[in-house]
C-alpha positions as CSV (number, residue, x, y, z in Angstrom):
1,X,-4.0,-66.2,6.8
2,X,-5.7,-65.5,9.8
3,X,-5.5,-61.5,9.2
4,X,-7.1,-62.0,5.9
5,X,-10.5,-63.5,7.4
6,X,-12.0,-60.3,8.7
7,X,-11.6,-58.8,4.9
8,X,-13.0,-61.5,3.5
9,X,-15.9,-61.2,5.4
10,X,-16.4,-57.8,4.8
11,X,-16.0,-58.4,1.1
12,X,-18.7,-61.2,1.4
13,X,-20.9,-59.0,3.3
14,X,-20.4,-55.8,0.9
15,X,-21.0,-58.1,-2.1
16,X,-24.1,-59.8,-0.5
17,X,-25.7,-56.3,0.1
18,X,-24.9,-55.2,-3.6
19,X,-26.3,-57.9,-4.8
20,X,-29.5,-57.4,-2.9
21,X,-29.6,-53.9,-3.8
22,X,-29.1,-54.7,-7.6
23,X,-32.4,-57.0,-7.5
24,X,-34.1,-54.6,-5.6
25,X,-33.9,-52.1,-8.6
26,X,-34.9,-54.1,-11.4
27,X,-35.2,-57.8,-12.2
28,X,-33.8,-57.3,-15.9
29,X,-31.9,-59.9,-17.4
30,X,-28.5,-58.1,-17.6
31,X,-28.9,-57.1,-13.9
32,X,-29.6,-61.0,-12.7
33,X,-26.5,-61.7,-14.9
34,X,-24.3,-59.4,-12.9
35,X,-26.0,-60.8,-9.6
36,X,-25.3,-64.5,-11.0
37,X,-21.6,-62.9,-11.8
38,X,-21.2,-61.7,-8.0
39,X,-22.3,-65.0,-6.7
40,X,-19.7,-66.8,-8.5
41,X,-17.4,-64.1,-7.4
42,X,-18.2,-64.9,-3.6
43,X,-18.2,-68.7,-4.4
44,X,-14.4,-68.1,-5.6
45,X,-13.8,-65.8,-2.6
46,X,-15.1,-68.8,-0.1
47,X,-13.1,-71.7,-2.2
48,X,-9.9,-69.7,-2.1
49,X,-10.0,-68.3,1.3
50,X,-11.6,-70.7,3.7
51,X,-11.3,-74.2,2.0
52,X,-7.6,-73.5,2.1
53,X,-7.1,-74.6,-1.5
54,X,-5.3,-71.3,-2.4
55,X,-1.8,-71.9,-3.6
56,X,-2.4,-75.6,-4.4
57,X,-2.2,-77.5,-7.7
58,X,-5.2,-79.9,-6.9
59,X,-7.8,-81.3,-9.2
60,X,-10.3,-80.0,-6.3
61,X,-9.5,-76.8,-6.7
62,X,-10.0,-76.7,-10.5
63,X,-13.2,-78.2,-10.3
64,X,-14.5,-76.4,-7.4
65,X,-13.4,-73.1,-9.4
66,X,-15.0,-73.9,-12.3
67,X,-18.1,-75.2,-10.6
68,X,-19.0,-71.7,-9.4
69,X,-19.1,-70.1,-12.7
70,X,-20.8,-72.9,-14.4
71,X,-23.3,-73.2,-11.7
72,X,-24.2,-69.2,-12.2
73,X,-24.4,-69.4,-15.7
74,X,-26.9,-72.7,-15.6
75,X,-29.1,-71.1,-13.2
76,X,-29.0,-67.6,-15.2
77,X,-30.2,-69.4,-18.1
78,X,-33.0,-71.1,-16.4
79,X,-34.2,-68.3,-14.7
80,X,-34.3,-65.7,-17.4
81,X,-36.9,-66.0,-20.1
């Protein structure tokens, strides 16, 4: 687990930079949807990598994994015209 943390940080940083670059290019609804999907993916990585819920069959893990995409979809529907 400890040897995966630097790789996880690198992936999170790269996804954040990609999200920033996409929104700097344009704020079209489909680009916003991609950025929200990337945010949900980052949430999944944080839940699985840092909250020590991976490999466990627990209701909290299922709830957290469902929370990220649902919240991203909700925000996207509220932001886009």
